[in-house]
Biopython code that builds the backbone (N, CA, C, O; Angstrom):
import numpy as np
from Bio.PDB.StructureBuilder import StructureBuilder

atoms = [
    (1, "ASN", "N", (6.548, -27.561, -10.701)),
    (1, "ASN", "CA", (6.545, -26.815, -11.953)),
    (1, "ASN", "C", (6.977, -27.705, -13.109)),
    (1, "ASN", "O", (7.872, -28.535, -12.948)),
    (2, "PRO", "N", (6.355, -27.543, -14.269)),
    (2, "PRO", "CA", (6.794, -28.299, -15.435)),
    (2, "PRO", "C", (8.162, -27.806, -15.920)),
    (2, "PRO", "O", (8.554, -26.671, -15.650)),
    (3, "VAL", "N", (8.862, -28.654, -16.621)),
    (3, "VAL", "CA", (10.195, -28.314, -17.129)),
    (3, "VAL", "C", (10.098, -27.182, -18.146)),
    (3, "VAL", "O", (10.934, -26.279, -18.170)),
    (4, "ILE", "N", (9.062, -27.246, -18.987)),
    (4, "ILE", "CA", (8.828, -26.222, -20.004)),
    (4, "ILE", "C", (7.323, -25.969, -20.045)),
    (4, "ILE", "O", (6.533, -26.901, -19.893)),
    (5, "SER", "N", (6.926, -24.719, -20.250)),
    (5, "SER", "CA", (5.490, -24.432, -20.248)),
    (5, "SER", "C", (5.170, -23.222, -21.110)),
    (5, "SER", "O", (6.005, -22.349, -21.348)),
    (6, "TRP", "N", (3.912, -23.209, -21.572)),
    (6, "TRP", "CA", (3.389, -22.039, -22.262)),
    (6, "TRP", "C", (3.142, -20.946, -21.231)),
    (6, "TRP", "O", (2.819, -21.242, -20.080)),
    (7, "LEU", "N", (3.288, -19.717, -21.623)),
    (7, "LEU", "CA", (2.875, -18.605, -20.775)),
    (7, "LEU", "C", (1.361, -18.449, -20.914)),
    (7, "LEU", "O", (0.780, -18.947, -21.878)),
    (8, "PRO", "N", (0.714, -17.766, -19.969)),
    (8, "PRO", "CA", (-0.752, -17.713, -19.957)),
    (8, "PRO", "C", (-1.392, -17.245, -21.259)),
    (8, "PRO", "O", (-2.480, -17.706, -21.603)),
    (9, "HIS", "N", (-0.751, -16.352, -21.980)),
    (9, "HIS", "CA", (-1.328, -15.812, -23.218)),
    (9, "HIS", "C", (-1.169, -16.757, -24.406)),
    (9, "HIS", "O", (-1.825, -16.556, -25.429)),
    (10, "GLY", "N", (-0.319, -17.782, -24.305)),
    (10, "GLY", "CA", (-0.171, -18.771, -25.364)),
    (10, "GLY", "C", (0.708, -18.359, -26.528)),
    (10, "GLY", "O", (0.737, -19.045, -27.550)),
    (11, "ARG", "N", (1.429, -17.250, -26.395)),
    (11, "ARG", "CA", (2.267, -16.758, -27.490)),
    (11, "ARG", "C", (3.763, -16.933, -27.238)),
    (11, "ARG", "O", (4.576, -16.581, -28.092)),
    (12, "ALA", "N", (4.129, -17.464, -26.097)),
    (12, "ALA", "CA", (5.539, -17.670, -25.759)),
    (12, "ALA", "C", (5.637, -18.843, -24.789)),
    (12, "ALA", "O", (4.671, -19.196, -24.113)),
    (13, "PHE", "N", (6.829, -19.437, -24.738)),
    (13, "PHE", "CA", (7.059, -20.536, -23.803)),
    (13, "PHE", "C", (8.294, -20.243, -22.959)),
    (13, "PHE", "O", (9.169, -19.469, -23.347)),
    (14, "MET", "N", (8.338, -20.880, -21.799)),
    (14, "MET", "CA", (9.438, -20.677, -20.863)),
    (14, "MET", "C", (10.036, -22.032, -20.506)),
    (14, "MET", "O", (9.312, -22.985, -20.215)),
    (15, "VAL", "N", (11.363, -22.108, -20.532)),
    (15, "VAL", "CA", (12.067, -23.278, -20.013)),
    (15, "VAL", "C", (12.258, -22.993, -18.527)),
    (15, "VAL", "O", (13.103, -22.179, -18.154)),
    (16, "ASN", "N", (11.477, -23.660, -17.678)),
    (16, "ASN", "CA", (11.471, -23.374, -16.242)),
    (16, "ASN", "C", (12.642, -23.995, -15.498)),
    (16, "ASN", "O", (13.086, -23.460, -14.483)),
    (17, "ASP", "N", (13.139, -25.106, -15.988)),
    (17, "ASP", "CA", (14.264, -25.794, -15.349)),
    (17, "ASP", "C", (15.265, -26.177, -16.439)),
    (17, "ASP", "O", (15.201, -27.283, -16.975)),
    (18, "PRO", "N", (16.198, -25.262, -16.775)),
    (18, "PRO", "CA", (17.133, -25.509, -17.877)),
    (18, "PRO", "C", (17.951, -26.785, -17.714)),
    (18, "PRO", "O", (18.184, -27.489, -18.696)),
    (19, "ASN", "N", (18.389, -27.096, -16.504)),
    (19, "ASN", "CA", (19.197, -28.306, -16.302)),
    (19, "ASN", "C", (18.392, -29.566, -16.582)),
    (19, "ASN", "O", (18.865, -30.463, -17.280)),
    (20, "LEU", "N", (17.186, -29.640, -16.046)),
    (20, "LEU", "CA", (16.332, -30.797, -16.286)),
    (20, "LEU", "C", (15.912, -30.878, -17.758)),
    (20, "LEU", "O", (15.792, -31.970, -18.314)),
    (21, "PHE", "N", (15.694, -29.729, -18.378)),
    (21, "PHE", "CA", (15.372, -29.686, -19.804)),
    (21, "PHE", "C", (16.510, -30.308, -20.618)),
    (21, "PHE", "O", (16.268, -31.118, -21.514)),
    (22, "ALA", "N", (17.754, -29.925, -20.302)),
    (22, "ALA", "CA", (18.919, -30.449, -21.023)),
    (22, "ALA", "C", (19.111, -31.945, -20.773)),
    (22, "ALA", "O", (19.566, -32.669, -21.658)),
    (23, "GLU", "N", (18.767, -32.407, -19.578)),
    (23, "GLU", "CA", (18.970, -33.816, -19.224)),
    (23, "GLU", "C", (17.869, -34.736, -19.746)),
    (23, "GLU", "O", (18.145, -35.881, -20.104)),
    (24, "THR", "N", (16.628, -34.254, -19.795)),
    (24, "THR", "CA", (15.507, -35.139, -20.115)),
    (24, "THR", "C", (14.814, -34.845, -21.445)),
    (24, "THR", "O", (14.516, -35.772, -22.198)),
    (25, "ILE", "N", (14.558, -33.595, -21.742)),
    (25, "ILE", "CA", (13.795, -33.233, -22.943)),
    (25, "ILE", "C", (14.684, -33.215, -24.184)),
    (25, "ILE", "O", (14.314, -33.768, -25.220)),
    (26, "MET", "N", (15.845, -32.588, -24.085)),
    (26, "MET", "CA", (16.714, -32.480, -25.260)),
    (26, "MET", "C", (17.124, -33.829, -25.833)),
    (26, "MET", "O", (17.036, -34.003, -27.048)),
    (27, "PRO", "N", (17.569, -34.798, -25.028)),
    (27, "PRO", "CA", (17.960, -36.093, -25.621)),
    (27, "PRO", "C", (16.797, -36.805, -26.319)),
    (27, "PRO", "O", (17.003, -37.530, -27.293)),
    (28, "LYS", "N", (15.589, -36.598, -25.824)),
    (28, "LYS", "CA", (14.426, -37.290, -26.386)),
    (28, "LYS", "C", (13.919, -36.633, -27.673)),
    (28, "LYS", "O", (13.579, -37.329, -28.630)),
    (29, "TYR", "N", (13.867, -35.298, -27.703)),
    (29, "TYR", "CA", (13.259, -34.590, -28.823)),
    (29, "TYR", "C", (14.238, -33.814, -29.688)),
    (29, "TYR", "O", (13.916, -33.474, -30.826)),
    (30, "PHE", "N", (15.422, -33.528, -29.171)),
    (30, "PHE", "CA", (16.430, -32.759, -29.905)),
    (30, "PHE", "C", (17.771, -33.481, -29.817)),
    (30, "PHE", "O", (18.756, -32.916, -29.341)),
    (31, "SER", "N", (17.806, -34.717, -30.273)),
    (31, "SER", "CA", (18.991, -35.562, -30.091)),
    (31, "SER", "C", (20.218, -35.027, -30.817)),
    (31, "SER", "O", (21.345, -35.373, -30.461)),
    (32, "ASN", "N", (20.016, -34.187, -31.829)),
    (32, "ASN", "CA", (21.150, -33.627, -32.547)),
    (32, "ASN", "C", (21.774, -32.430, -31.831)),
    (32, "ASN", "O", (22.815, -31.931, -32.259)),
    (33, "VAL", "N", (21.153, -31.966, -30.750)),
    (33, "VAL", "CA", (21.647, -30.828, -29.987)),
    (33, "VAL", "C", (22.140, -31.334, -28.634)),
    (33, "VAL", "O", (21.378, -31.941, -27.882)),
    (34, "LYS", "N", (23.397, -31.086, -28.330)),
    (34, "LYS", "CA", (23.995, -31.663, -27.123)),
    (34, "LYS", "C", (24.024, -30.715, -25.921)),
    (34, "LYS", "O", (24.043, -31.165, -24.775)),
    (35, "ARG", "N", (24.027, -29.412, -26.179)),
    (35, "ARG", "CA", (24.123, -28.441, -25.074)),
    (35, "ARG", "C", (22.977, -27.440, -25.137)),
    (35, "ARG", "O", (22.432, -27.170, -26.207)),
    (36, "LEU", "N", (22.623, -26.900, -23.994)),
    (36, "LEU", "CA", (21.548, -25.909, -23.929)),
    (36, "LEU", "C", (21.887, -24.689, -24.780)),
    (36, "LEU", "O", (21.005, -24.122, -25.424)),
    (37, "SER", "N", (23.142, -24.284, -24.789)),
    (37, "SER", "CA", (23.546, -23.133, -25.605)),
    (37, "SER", "C", (23.309, -23.411, -27.095)),
    (37, "SER", "O", (22.956, -22.500, -27.844)),
    (38, "SER", "N", (23.500, -24.651, -27.521)),
    (38, "SER", "CA", (23.238, -25.017, -28.917)),
    (38, "SER", "C", (21.743, -25.000, -29.220)),
    (38, "SER", "O", (21.330, -24.604, -30.310)),
    (39, "PHE", "N", (20.932, -25.432, -28.251)),
    (39, "PHE", "CA", (19.479, -25.374, -28.416)),
    (39, "PHE", "C", (19.035, -23.919, -28.577)),
    (39, "PHE", "O", (18.228, -23.609, -29.454)),
    (40, "ARG", "N", (19.555, -23.035, -27.739)),
    (40, "ARG", "CA", (19.206, -21.608, -27.841)),
    (40, "ARG", "C", (19.631, -21.042, -29.194)),
    (40, "ARG", "O", (18.898, -20.258, -29.798)),
    (41, "ARG", "N", (20.798, -21.434, -29.665)),
    (41, "ARG", "CA", (21.278, -20.975, -30.972)),
    (41, "ARG", "C", (20.321, -21.441, -32.072)),
    (41, "ARG", "O", (20.021, -20.680, -32.992)),
    (42, "GLN", "N", (19.838, -22.691, -31.981)),
    (42, "GLN", "CA", (18.886, -23.204, -32.966)),
    (42, "GLN", "C", (17.574, -22.412, -32.936)),
    (42, "GLN", "O", (16.982, -22.143, -33.981)),
    (43, "LEU", "N", (17.126, -22.043, -31.736)),
    (43, "LEU", "CA", (15.926, -21.205, -31.653)),
    (43, "LEU", "C", (16.150, -19.892, -32.393)),
    (43, "LEU", "O", (15.293, -19.452, -33.159)),
    (44, "ASN", "N", (17.305, -19.266, -32.162)),
    (44, "ASN", "CA", (17.614, -17.999, -32.836)),
    (44, "ASN", "C", (17.670, -18.168, -34.348)),
    (44, "ASN", "O", (17.129, -17.344, -35.085)),
    (45, "ILE", "N", (18.316, -19.221, -34.808)),
    (45, "ILE", "CA", (18.459, -19.468, -36.244)),
    (45, "ILE", "C", (17.091, -19.668, -36.899)),
    (45, "ILE", "O", (16.912, -19.350, -38.075)),
    (46, "HIS", "N", (16.139, -20.190, -36.147)),
    (46, "HIS", "CA", (14.796, -20.419, -36.687)),
    (46, "HIS", "C", (13.843, -19.250, -36.430)),
    (46, "HIS", "O", (12.637, -19.380, -36.635)),
    (47, "GLY", "N", (14.376, -18.113, -35.982)),
    (47, "GLY", "CA", (13.577, -16.903, -35.842)),
    (47, "GLY", "C", (12.866, -16.722, -34.519)),
    (47, "GLY", "O", (12.054, -15.808, -34.379)),
    (48, "PHE", "N", (13.154, -17.575, -33.541)),
    (48, "PHE", "CA", (12.573, -17.373, -32.210)),
    (48, "PHE", "C", (13.289, -16.207, -31.550)),
    (48, "PHE", "O", (14.459, -15.937, -31.820)),
    (49, "ARG", "N", (12.579, -15.541, -30.702)),
    (49, "ARG", "CA", (13.096, -14.358, -30.019)),
    (49, "ARG", "C", (13.011, -14.573, -28.521)),
    (49, "ARG", "O", (11.969, -14.972, -28.003)),
    (50, "GLN", "N", (14.110, -14.308, -27.824)),
    (50, "GLN", "CA", (14.072, -14.377, -26.366)),
    (50, "GLN", "C", (13.662, -13.008, -25.844)),
    (50, "GLN", "O", (14.286, -11.992, -26.151)),
    (51, "LEU", "N", (12.602, -13.006, -25.049)),
    (51, "LEU", "CA", (12.094, -11.758, -24.484)),
    (51, "LEU", "C", (12.940, -11.362, -23.284)),
    (51, "LEU", "O", (13.424, -12.221, -22.547)),
    (52, "THR", "N", (13.115, -10.071, -23.093)),
    (52, "THR", "CA", (14.031, -9.591, -22.062)),
    (52, "THR", "C", (13.389, -8.662, -21.045)),
    (52, "THR", "O", (14.044, -8.255, -20.086)),
    (53, "LYS", "N", (12.116, -8.318, -21.237)),
    (53, "LYS", "CA", (11.472, -7.347, -20.344)),
    (53, "LYS", "C", (10.185, -7.897, -19.749)),
    (53, "LYS", "O", (9.533, -8.767, -20.325)),
    (54, "GLY", "N", (9.842, -7.378, -18.603)),
    (54, "GLY", "CA", (8.546, -7.652, -17.995)),
    (54, "GLY", "C", (8.347, -9.081, -17.520)),
    (54, "GLY", "O", (9.305, -9.812, -17.269)),
    (55, "ALA", "N", (7.084, -9.458, -17.403)),
    (55, "ALA", "CA", (6.714, -10.772, -16.864)),
    (55, "ALA", "C", (7.197, -11.917, -17.739)),
    (55, "ALA", "O", (7.351, -13.036, -17.250)),
    (56, "ASP", "N", (7.440, -11.664, -19.026)),
    (56, "ASP", "CA", (7.855, -12.712, -19.961)),
    (56, "ASP", "C", (9.375, -12.794, -20.133)),
    (56, "ASP", "O", (9.852, -13.527, -21.000)),
    (57, "SER", "N", (10.115, -12.081, -19.351)),
    (57, "SER", "CA", (11.572, -12.073, -19.483)),
    (57, "SER", "C", (12.140, -13.493, -19.412)),
    (57, "SER", "O", (11.864, -14.239, -18.473)),
    (58, "GLY", "N", (12.937, -13.850, -20.420)),
    (58, "GLY", "CA", (13.525, -15.180, -20.492)),
    (58, "GLY", "C", (12.735, -16.160, -21.343)),
    (58, "GLY", "O", (13.241, -17.231, -21.679)),
    (59, "ALA", "N", (11.510, -15.814, -21.696)),
    (59, "ALA", "CA", (10.670, -16.685, -22.524)),
    (59, "ALA", "C", (11.046, -16.517, -23.992)),
    (59, "ALA", "O", (11.706, -15.549, -24.370)),
    (60, "TYR", "N", (10.616, -17.478, -24.815)),
    (60, "TYR", "CA", (10.865, -17.442, -26.253)),
    (60, "TYR", "C", (9.539, -17.358, -26.992)),
    (60, "TYR", "O", (8.546, -17.962, -26.584)),
    (61, "CYS", "N", (9.534, -16.601, -28.084)),
    (61, "CYS", "CA", (8.318, -16.486, -28.891)),
    (61, "CYS", "C", (8.677, -16.534, -30.374)),
    (61, "CYS", "O", (9.811, -16.260, -30.766)),
    (62, "HIS", "N", (7.702, -16.881, -31.169)),
    (62, "HIS", "CA", (7.802, -16.884, -32.631)),
    (62, "HIS", "C", (6.384, -16.705, -33.136)),
    (62, "HIS", "O", (5.451, -17.307, -32.603)),
    (63, "GLU", "N", (6.218, -15.893, -34.146)),
    (63, "GLU", "CA", (4.857, -15.605, -34.637)),
    (63, "GLU", "C", (4.143, -16.840, -35.181)),
    (63, "GLU", "O", (2.919, -16.828, -35.314)),
    (64, "LEU", "N", (4.880, -17.903, -35.497)),
    (64, "LEU", "CA", (4.261, -19.131, -36.014)),
    (64, "LEU", "C", (4.278, -20.270, -35.001)),
    (64, "LEU", "O", (3.984, -21.414, -35.350)),
    (65, "PHE", "N", (4.616, -19.971, -33.759)),
    (65, "PHE", "CA", (4.639, -20.996, -32.701)),
    (65, "PHE", "C", (3.684, -20.539, -31.603)),
    (65, "PHE", "O", (4.079, -19.863, -30.653)),
    (66, "LEU", "N", (2.419, -20.923, -31.757)),
    (66, "LEU", "CA", (1.357, -20.479, -30.868)),
    (66, "LEU", "C", (0.644, -21.692, -30.280)),
    (66, "LEU", "O", (0.410, -22.685, -30.970)),
    (67, "ARG", "N", (0.305, -21.598, -29.008)),
    (67, "ARG", "CA", (-0.384, -22.713, -28.338)),
    (67, "ARG", "C", (-1.654, -23.090, -29.096)),
    (67, "ARG", "O", (-2.492, -22.238, -29.392)),
    (68, "GLY", "N", (-1.783, -24.390, -29.409)),
    (68, "GLY", "CA", (-2.975, -24.906, -30.063)),
    (68, "GLY", "C", (-3.030, -24.709, -31.567)),
    (68, "GLY", "O", (-3.986, -25.153, -32.203)),
    (69, "HIS", "N", (-2.039, -24.060, -32.155)),
    (69, "HIS", "CA", (-2.020, -23.793, -33.597)),
    (69, "HIS", "C", (-0.812, -24.484, -34.227)),
    (69, "HIS", "O", (0.029, -23.842, -34.857)),
    (70, "PHE", "N", (-0.743, -25.795, -34.048)),
    (70, "PHE", "CA", (0.417, -26.567, -34.481)),
    (70, "PHE", "C", (0.639, -26.505, -35.986)),
    (70, "PHE", "O", (1.773, -26.620, -36.451)),
    (71, "HIS", "N", (-0.437, -26.324, -36.751)),
    (71, "HIS", "CA", (-0.315, -26.264, -38.204)),
    (71, "HIS", "C", (0.565, -25.109, -38.671)),
    (71, "HIS", "O", (1.148, -25.177, -39.753)),
    (72, "LEU", "N", (0.668, -24.064, -37.881)),
    (72, "LEU", "CA", (1.492, -22.911, -38.257)),
    (72, "LEU", "C", (2.983, -23.221, -38.203)),
    (72, "LEU", "O", (3.771, -22.615, -38.929)),
    (73, "SER", "N", (3.372, -24.160, -37.347)),
    (73, "SER", "CA", (4.800, -24.418, -37.128)),
    (73, "SER", "C", (5.510, -24.933, -38.373)),
    (73, "SER", "O", (6.738, -24.882, -38.442)),
    (74, "SER", "N", (4.763, -25.430, -39.361)),
    (74, "SER", "CA", (5.417, -25.877, -40.595)),
    (74, "SER", "C", (6.049, -24.710, -41.350)),
    (74, "SER", "O", (6.885, -24.923, -42.229)),
    (75, "GLY", "N", (5.662, -23.493, -41.019)),
    (75, "GLY", "CA", (6.241, -22.309, -41.651)),
    (75, "GLY", "C", (7.523, -21.828, -40.997)),
    (75, "GLY", "O", (8.142, -20.882, -41.484)),
    (76, "ILE", "N", (7.932, -22.454, -39.915)),
    (76, "ILE", "CA", (9.172, -22.065, -39.242)),
    (76, "ILE", "C", (10.330, -22.692, -40.008)),
    (76, "ILE", "O", (10.411, -23.913, -40.142)),
    (77, "VAL", "N", (11.213, -21.855, -40.503)),
    (77, "VAL", "CA", (12.328, -22.334, -41.317)),
    (77, "VAL", "C", (13.660, -21.836, -40.758)),
    (77, "VAL", "O", (13.723, -20.886, -39.978)),
    (78, "ASN", "N", (14.711, -22.512, -41.188)),
    (78, "ASN", "CA", (16.064, -22.122, -40.834)),
    (78, "ASN", "C", (16.397, -20.850, -41.610)),
    (78, "ASN", "O", (16.340, -20.842, -42.840)),
    (79, "LEU", "N", (16.742, -19.786, -40.907)),
    (79, "LEU", "CA", (17.052, -18.518, -41.554)),
    (79, "LEU", "C", (18.516, -18.491, -41.974)),
    (79, "LEU", "O", (19.354, -19.165, -41.375)),
    (80, "LYS", "N", (18.813, -17.724, -42.987)),
    (80, "LYS", "CA", (20.193, -17.624, -43.464)),
    (80, "LYS", "C", (21.091, -16.944, -42.428)),
    (80, "LYS", "O", (22.279, -17.250, -42.330)),
    (81, "ARG", "N", (20.516, -16.028, -41.664)),
    (81, "ARG", "CA", (21.281, -15.361, -40.608)),
    (81, "ARG", "C", (20.346, -15.039, -39.457)),
    (81, "ARG", "O", (19.132, -14.934, -39.634)),
    (82, "LYS", "N", (20.917, -14.884, -38.295)),
    (82, "LYS", "CA", (20.144, -14.609, -37.084)),
    (82, "LYS", "C", (19.435, -13.260, -37.216)),
    (82, "LYS", "O", (20.069, -12.259, -37.548)),
    (83, "PRO", "N", (18.135, -13.227, -36.959)),
    (83, "PRO", "CA", (17.422, -11.947, -37.029)),
    (83, "PRO", "C", (17.838, -11.036, -35.876)),
    (83, "PRO", "O", (18.153, -11.501, -34.781)),
    (84, "GLN", "N", (17.833, -9.761, -36.137)),
    (84, "GLN", "CA", (18.161, -8.780, -35.106)),
    (84, "GLN", "C", (16.858, -8.170, -34.596)),
    (84, "GLN", "O", (16.041, -7.680, -35.375)),
    (85, "PHE", "N", (16.680, -8.207, -33.288)),
    (85, "PHE", "CA", (15.487, -7.645, -32.669)),
    (85, "PHE", "C", (15.899, -6.514, -31.746)),
    (85, "PHE", "O", (16.855, -6.640, -30.981)),
    (86, "GLY", "N", (15.185, -5.428, -31.823)),
    (86, "GLY", "CA", (15.453, -4.320, -30.915)),
    (86, "GLY", "C", (14.705, -4.510, -29.607)),
    (86, "GLY", "O", (13.556, -4.950, -29.604)),
    (87, "ALA", "N", (15.355, -4.179, -28.489)),
    (87, "ALA", "CA", (14.725, -4.329, -27.175)),
    (87, "ALA", "C", (13.489, -3.450, -27.049)),
    (87, "ALA", "O", (12.584, -3.770, -26.278)),
    (88, "ASN", "N", (13.434, -2.355, -27.787)),
    (88, "ASN", "CA", (12.279, -1.454, -27.702)),
    (88, "ASN", "C", (11.089, -1.954, -28.503)),
    (88, "ASN", "O", (10.003, -1.382, -28.409)),
    (89, "SER", "N", (11.268, -3.008, -29.289)),
    (89, "SER", "CA", (10.170, -3.500, -30.123)),
    (89, "SER", "C", (9.541, -4.774, -29.576)),
    (89, "SER", "O", (8.828, -5.465, -30.304)),
    (90, "GLU", "N", (9.788, -5.102, -28.307)),
    (90, "GLU", "CA", (9.189, -6.307, -27.725)),
    (90, "GLU", "C", (7.682, -6.131, -27.579)),
    (90, "GLU", "O", (7.217, -5.095, -27.102)),
    (91, "PRO", "N", (6.922, -7.143, -27.989)),
    (91, "PRO", "CA", (5.461, -7.041, -27.866)),
    (91, "PRO", "C", (5.002, -7.218, -26.420)),
    (91, "PRO", "O", (5.677, -7.859, -25.614)),
    (92, "ASN", "N", (3.861, -6.650, -26.111)),
    (92, "ASN", "CA", (3.222, -6.891, -24.815)),
    (92, "ASN", "C", (2.065, -7.854, -25.078)),
    (92, "ASN", "O", (0.971, -7.434, -25.455)),
    (93, "PHE", "N", (2.315, -9.144, -24.876)),
    (93, "PHE", "CA", (1.312, -10.157, -25.179)),
    (93, "PHE", "C", (0.106, -10.075, -24.262)),
    (93, "PHE", "O", (-0.950, -10.617, -24.587)),
    (94, "TYR", "N", (0.239, -9.415, -23.132)),
    (94, "TYR", "CA", (-0.874, -9.309, -22.186)),
    (94, "TYR", "C", (-1.909, -8.282, -22.645)),
    (94, "TYR", "O", (-2.996, -8.207, -22.072)),
    (95, "LYS", "N", (-1.589, -7.494, -23.663)),
    (95, "LYS", "CA", (-2.559, -6.558, -24.235)),
    (95, "LYS", "C", (-3.331, -7.202, -25.389)),
    (95, "LYS", "O", (-4.219, -6.582, -25.973)),
    (96, "MET", "N", (-2.982, -8.457, -25.711)),
    (96, "MET", "CA", (-3.638, -9.194, -26.794)),
    (96, "MET", "C", (-4.538, -10.262, -26.195)),
    (96, "MET", "O", (-4.319, -10.681, -25.058)),
    (97, "PRO", "N", (-5.552, -10.715, -26.941)),
    (97, "PRO", "CA", (-6.388, -11.794, -26.414)),
    (97, "PRO", "C", (-5.553, -13.070, -26.244)),
    (97, "PRO", "O", (-4.662, -13.329, -27.052)),
    (98, "PRO", "N", (-5.825, -13.861, -25.216)),
    (98, "PRO", "CA", (-5.062, -15.097, -25.021)),
    (98, "PRO", "C", (-5.378, -16.118, -26.102)),
    (98, "PRO", "O", (-6.446, -16.095, -26.713)),
    (99, "ILE", "N", (-4.433, -17.006, -26.321)),
    (99, "ILE", "CA", (-4.608, -18.097, -27.271)),
    (99, "ILE", "C", (-4.889, -19.352, -26.466)),
    (99, "ILE", "O", (-4.150, -19.673, -25.537)),
    (100, "GLY", "N", (-5.956, -20.065, -26.816)),
    (100, "GLY", "CA", (-6.366, -21.251, -26.062)),
    (100, "GLY", "C", (-5.612, -22.493, -26.464)),
    (100, "GLY", "O", (-4.741, -22.464, -27.334)),
    (101, "GLU", "N", (-5.965, -23.587, -25.811)),
    (101, "GLU", "CA", (-5.342, -24.891, -26.065)),
    (101, "GLU", "C", (-5.648, -25.408, -27.468)),
    (101, "GLU", "O", (-4.820, -26.090, -28.073)),
    (102, "LYS", "N", (-6.823, -25.090, -27.983)),
    (102, "LYS", "CA", (-7.248, -25.526, -29.311)),
    (102, "LYS", "C", (-7.577, -24.316, -30.142)),
    (102, "LYS", "O", (-7.916, -23.265, -29.598)),
    (103, "GLU", "N", (-7.485, -24.440, -31.449)),
    (103, "GLU", "CA", (-7.799, -23.340, -32.322)),
    (103, "GLU", "C", (-9.208, -22.820, -32.041)),
    (103, "GLU", "O", (-10.163, -23.593, -31.963)),
    (104, "GLY", "N", (-9.323, -21.509, -31.891)),
    (104, "GLY", "CA", (-10.603, -20.893, -31.598)),
    (104, "GLY", "C", (-10.927, -20.786, -30.122)),
    (104, "GLY", "O", (-11.854, -20.069, -29.745)),
    (105, "ASP", "N", (-10.176, -21.490, -29.270)),
    (105, "ASP", "CA", (-10.391, -21.486, -27.829)),
    (105, "ASP", "C", (-9.574, -20.355, -27.215)),
    (105, "ASP", "O", (-8.375, -20.263, -27.481)),
    (106, "THR", "N", (-10.168, -19.509, -26.420)),
    (106, "THR", "CA", (-9.442, -18.438, -25.763)),
    (106, "THR", "C", (-9.442, -18.594, -24.243)),
    (106, "THR", "O", (-9.211, -17.629, -23.514)),
    (107, "SER", "N", (-9.701, -19.810, -23.772)),
    (107, "SER", "CA", (-9.725, -20.017, -22.308)),
    (107, "SER", "C", (-8.358, -20.432, -21.806)),
    (107, "SER", "O", (-8.181, -20.650, -20.608)),
]
sb = StructureBuilder()
sb.init_structure("model")
sb.init_model(0)
sb.init_chain("A")
sb.init_seg("    ")
for serial, (resi, resn, name, xyz) in enumerate(atoms, 1):
    if name == "N":
        sb.init_residue(resn, " ", resi, " ")
    sb.init_atom(name, np.array(xyz, "f"), 0.0, 1.0, " ", f" {name:<3s}", serial, name[0])
structure = sb.get_structure()
């Protein structure tokens, strides 16, 4: 299994091996973050949401972080305060068309 991966629908990602992620990925790409808890806090501050229900439980999503749509990520900004999400408002990404590897691709 990869350390981190997109979910099949392309709207959320999962850290599959948190320990290996902290040891190998964080030092290379997030050198200013020393602990996994700090990385999670940064995701929250930037508006990412950790899903808590169903097949995507534990995954993170953001409306501007979509597989193959890297141009959208420039809109992800540091929020003044952590957004509050209700557990009853979690989206069901499996009811939406999948997002492909490249823009316009749904495979």
